[in-house]
N, C-alpha and C positions, 0 to 999 in steps of 0.2 A: 576451373574457369569461373564458375558461379561465385565461389568464395572471393576470388579476386575482384569480380565485378561488384559484389556487395560491399567490399572494403572501400572501393573507389566512391560509391554512392554515399556511404557513411561519412567519409572524410569531406566530400563535397558539401553535404548538408551542414556539417559542423562548421566548416569555414564560412559558408554563406550566412549561417545563423550568427556566427561571431561578428561578421561584418555588419549585419542588420542591428545587432545588439549595441555595437559600438556607436553607430550613427544615432541610434535612439537615445543613448546616454548623452551624446553630444547635444542633441536637440533639447533634451530635458534640462540640461545645464545652461546652455546659451540661448535657447529659443530663436535660433537663426537658421531657418529652413533654406533661405536663399544661399547662404554660405555653403551648406551641405550639398545642395544641387550643383553649385558652381564647381566644387572640387570633385564631385562624382563624375560630372561630364568631362572634366579635365583628366581625371584618371582613366576614364574609358577611352578618351582620345589618345592618351599615351600608350594604352594597352596595345594598339595596333603596331606602334613603333617597337614596343617591347617584344611582341611576337616576331616581328621582322628581324630584330637584332638577335634574339635567342635561337629561333628556329632556322632562319635562312643563313645566318652568318656563323654564330658561335657553334651551333650543332654541326654545321657542315665542316668547319675547321676541326672540330673534335673527331668527326667521323674520318676525315682525311688522315689525321694524326694516328688514329687507331688502325686504319687500314695500312698505313706505312709501317707501323710497328708489327702488324700481323705478317706483312710481306717479308719483313726482316726475319721473323721466325720461320716463315716458309722457306726462305733461302737456306736455312740450316737443313731442312728436309731435302732440298734440292742438292745441297752439297753431299748429303748422305747417299742420295740416289746416284750421283756421279761416282762416288767412291766405290759403291757396291756394284753398280750395273753400267752406268753411262760411259765411263772411260773405257772399260773393256769392250763394250758394244761398239763404240766409235772405232776402236782399233780393228775389231773383227769385220766390221762393215766396210772399212776403207779398202780392203783387198778386193772388194767387188766393184770399186769405182775405177773405171778405165782412165778417166781424166783426172785422177786424184792429184797429180803433181801440180796442175794449174791451180786447183783450189788451195792446196797446202801452201803455195807461195804467197797467197793473199791473206792467209790466216795464221801466220807465225806471230802470235801475240808477244809483245815485248813489255817489260815492266814500265817503260816510260810512255806507253800509249795513253792518249787523252780521249775525251768524249768523242771527238771527231773520228779518231782512228777506229774506235769500237763501232761507231755508226757506219763507217765505210765497210767494216768487216761484216756487219749484219746485212748490209745491202748486197755485198758480194755473195754471201751465202744464200740469200734469198733469190737472187737472180741467176745463180749458177745453174748450168745445164748438167744435171747428174746423169752420167752414162753408166748404168748398172749392167754388169756382165759377170756371169759365174758359171761354173760347172755344177750340176745338181749335187754331186758328191761333196762339194764344199759347204753345203748347207747343214750337213750332219753335225759338224763342230759347233756351228751357230745355234742349232737346235738344242744341243746338250747344254750349252752355256745358258740360254734363256730358260730352259727347263729347270736348271739348278737355282734360278733366281725367281721362279714363279711365286713362291710364298711371299717373298719380299715385295714384289710388284703388287700382289693382292693387298698386302697391308697398307701400301701407299694409296691404292685406290679406295680403301675403306676410310681414309682420313677425310672427314667432311670439310676441313679447312682448305684443303687443296682445291676445292671447287671454286674458291675465290681467285685462284691463279689459273685463269682459263688457258693460257699458252702452255703451261706445264702439264695441265690435265690432258690437253690434246696430245702432248708428247707421250704421256703414259699410255693413253689409249692406242696410239700408233704402235708403240713398242709391244704392248700386250696383244694387239691384234696380230702383229708379225709372229709373236711367240706361239699363238694359237694356230696360225696357218701352218707353221712348221711342225708343231706337236701333233696335229691331227693327221698329218701325212706319215709321221713316224718312220717306219722302216722303208716306206716307198719314196723317201726323199731323193735317194740316189738315182732313181729311174722315173722321175716325173716327166710328163710330156711337155712339149714346147709351150703349149698354152698355159699350163700351170706355172712354168718357169717365168713366163712374162707377167703373170699375176703376182707372183712373189717378188719379182723385180720392182713392181710398182709399190708394194708394201715396204720393201727395203728402202726405196728412194724416199718415201714419205717419212719413215722413222729416222733415217740417217740425216736428212735435211733439217728436220725439227731438232734432232739431237745437237747438231752443229750450232744452230741459232740459239738454243737454250744454253749451251756451253759458253758461247761468247757473252751472253747476257749475265751468266753466273760469274764469269771472270771479271766483268766490269763491276758487278756488285762487290766482289772482293776488293777491288782497287779502291772503291769508294768507302766501304765500311770496315774492311779487315785487310789493310795493306800488308800486314805481316804474313798473311796466307797467300798473297799474290805470287810471291817468288816461287813457291812450290808448284802452284797451278801453271805458271809459265814454263817451268822446267819439265813438267810431265805432260804438257800440252799434247793430246793425242792427234792433233792435226799437224803436228810437226814431226816428221819421220826421224829427225836428228835429235829429238828431245831426250834429255837424260835427267834423272832425279839428282845427279851429282852437281854440286855447286862448282862451277868452273871459274 
């Protein structure tokens, strides 16, 4: 840190010294101090506009462009998450949703969907009343699935770039928390009391609803950036019980 600071000071003194030397040479040649002050004041006045242009406009545009490029890369990670965990988890959680049919009818994504369609789907998923119901013994299979994906989820959580994607980070924490709730109960899952079942139902609802919203956002991203991947995503849509990977 000290070396970096010393380097900045050295460069600053060199540049200021070069500026003073140049103005001194100008004065020695032309002997016109009024001209020098006139342009120094003019340069200082323009400096404020220069700072405004560079810092507030150009830097912000570059930051937005960089953030957009980073989110594009993060969507590759999100795609990997759905291939490895998300799609399977959506299918396994759907059996716990009593009113799944109502939601599935609204979320049968089609290749010709536009921005408005995806927006309506997100609103439907966000306002939907998720009615979670299960027998404790059904949690055993879900626990085994999440336990097998634990190392993958941990690697995702260790990725510092994902902190920039707040919505996906929240989803990861919701899934990881659900996995821990199930894992710590272990062999007791099949005989948990009613109060524990209600608690896990809340964790399931949180994870499942966020999974659905993120899946819709990811498919919309594919339509915008990678339309050749959209067809497969629509055909394997876990929110459509009639979905098939076969091209019909």
